[in-house]
C-alpha positions as CSV (number, residue, x, y, z in Angstrom):
1,M,-91.9,79.1,-15.2
2,P,-90.0,76.7,-17.4
3,L,-86.8,75.3,-16.6
4,F,-85.3,77.4,-19.3
5,E,-86.4,80.8,-17.9
6,Q,-85.3,79.9,-14.3
7,L,-82.0,79.0,-15.7
8,A,-81.8,82.6,-17.3
9,A,-83.2,84.0,-14.3
10,S,-80.5,82.8,-12.1
11,V,-77.7,84.3,-14.6
12,R,-79.6,87.7,-14.5
13,F,-79.5,87.6,-10.8
14,D,-75.7,86.9,-10.6
15,A,-75.5,89.8,-13.2
16,V,-77.5,91.8,-10.9
17,K,-75.3,90.8,-7.8
18,G,-72.2,91.4,-9.6
19,T,-70.7,87.9,-9.3
20,I,-70.2,87.6,-13.0
21,R,-68.2,90.0,-15.0
22,P,-67.7,91.0,-18.4
23,G,-65.5,88.3,-20.6
24,E,-66.7,85.5,-18.0
25,R,-67.5,82.3,-19.3
26,L,-70.5,80.6,-18.3
27,P,-70.3,77.0,-17.5
28,A,-70.6,74.9,-20.8
29,A,-74.5,73.8,-21.3
30,R,-73.3,70.1,-21.1
31,E,-71.8,70.5,-17.8
32,V,-74.9,72.5,-16.6
33,A,-77.2,69.9,-17.8
34,A,-75.3,67.3,-16.2
35,S,-75.2,68.8,-12.9
36,L,-79.1,69.8,-12.9
37,D,-80.0,66.6,-14.6
38,I,-82.1,68.3,-17.4
39,N,-82.0,68.1,-21.1
40,V,-78.7,70.0,-22.6
41,H,-81.4,71.9,-25.0
42,T,-82.9,73.5,-21.8
43,V,-79.4,75.1,-21.1
44,L,-78.8,76.1,-24.7
45,R,-82.6,77.7,-24.9
46,A,-81.6,79.8,-21.5
47,Y,-78.3,80.7,-23.2
48,Q,-80.1,81.6,-26.5
49,L,-82.3,83.7,-24.4
50,L,-79.5,85.3,-22.8
51,R,-78.0,86.0,-26.0
52,E,-81.2,87.9,-27.2
53,E,-81.0,90.2,-24.5
54,G,-77.5,91.1,-24.9
55,L,-76.3,89.5,-21.6
56,V,-74.2,86.8,-23.2
57,D,-72.2,86.1,-26.7
58,L,-72.5,82.9,-27.8
59,R,-69.2,81.5,-29.8
60,R,-68.7,78.3,-31.1
61,G,-65.7,76.5,-29.5
62,R,-65.7,79.4,-26.7
63,G,-69.6,79.0,-25.5
64,A,-71.6,81.6,-23.6
65,V,-69.4,84.7,-22.6
66,V,-70.5,87.6,-20.5
67,T,-70.8,90.9,-22.2
68,D,-70.4,94.4,-21.1
69,H,-74.0,94.9,-20.9
70,V,-73.6,93.1,-17.4
71,A,-72.7,96.3,-15.8
72,Q,-76.0,97.7,-16.5
73,Y,-77.7,94.7,-14.8
74,G,-75.0,95.6,-11.7
75,E,-76.8,99.0,-11.9
76,L,-80.3,97.3,-11.4
77,G,-78.7,95.7,-8.3
78,D,-78.3,99.0,-6.8
79,A,-81.8,100.3,-7.6
80,V,-84.0,97.6,-6.8
81,P,-83.0,97.4,-3.0
82,L,-84.0,101.2,-2.7
83,L,-87.2,100.7,-4.8
84,V,-88.2,97.7,-2.5
85,A,-87.5,100.1,0.4
86,Q,-89.5,102.8,-0.5
87,A,-92.6,100.4,-1.4
88,K,-92.3,98.9,2.1
89,E,-91.8,102.5,3.7
90,V,-95.7,103.3,1.7
91,G,-96.9,100.3,2.7
92,L,-96.9,98.7,-0.6
93,G,-97.0,94.9,-0.7
94,V,-95.0,92.7,-3.0
95,H,-97.8,91.9,-5.2
96,A,-98.5,95.5,-5.7
97,L,-95.4,96.4,-6.5
98,T,-95.1,93.4,-9.0
99,A,-98.1,94.7,-10.7
100,M,-97.0,98.1,-11.0
101,I,-93.7,97.2,-12.4
102,R,-95.7,94.8,-14.7
103,Q,-97.9,97.9,-16.1
104,E,-95.1,99.9,-16.5
105,Y,-94.0,97.1,-19.0
106,G,-96.7,96.9,-20.7
107,S,-97.6,93.0,-19.9
């Protein structure tokens, strides 16, 4: 998985876990790039992807701000453990569950 997708996935994970809230600013792209020793454009690409998903709003001078859409990710945080528990209960492995989800997405 490309680095920018890994970064975006990390922010999504924080959204699902409820560790980021609407109106909260994500760290500046330059700070993230410096702390991870990666190119700033990689971080900006991740932030742009999150913007396209509606999770963040990018504003010049203000940076990446978490939108109200984050609440919907929190709802997923409640649903996913239940889905996984049900899958385990019927003996469905992670790969089979992932395949079912991919099929539902159409990819």
